[in-house]
N, C-alpha and C positions, 0 to 999 in steps of 0.2 A: 103465823101472827109477827114470828120474828123479823121476817123478810118484809112484810107492811110497815112495820116501825122503822126499819132500817132505810126503806125507801123515803118516809117523810124525814126522817131526820138527815138523810144525806140531800134530799132536796132543799130543805131548810139551810143546812151548813153551805151548799153551794150559793143560795141566794144571798147571803151574807157576805159571803167572798164576791159576789157580781156587785153587789150594792157599796164596797168599799168600807163596812161598818166594823171592819178588825182589823189588825195590823197582818200584813203579809197576807193580802188577798188571794193571790194566785195559788198559793199552797192551800189555802183553806178551801178555793175551788176544787182543787185537787182531791182533796179528802173527801169534800162533799161527794165528787162525782163516783170515787171508789165506793163510797158507801151505799151510793145510791145503785151502782153495777150489783154490788153483793147482796143488795136486798132483792133485786131482781133474780138473780140465782138462788138464793133462799126461798124465794117464792114459787119458782120453777120446781124447784125439787120437792117443795111440801105438794104441790098440785099433782106432780107423780108419784108421791109416796101415799097420796090417799086418794088415788085413783080418780082425781078430777081431769084427768086429761081425756078418759072415756066419755065424760059428759060434756066437755069444752073440744070442741074440734079445731085443731091447730091445724092451719093451712100453710 
């Protein structure tokens, strides 16, 4: 669940930087992309921890 929330937060932060609605949009984009990547990692760790890799075949 934490990973999914980080993905949503990272995507929203990245979009704010992309639309120039904040000061220093480049740094905001970088932070958003970082949150997104960390969220993906947390989600992958969660999948492997709860054994979802056996049910979902990653190729």
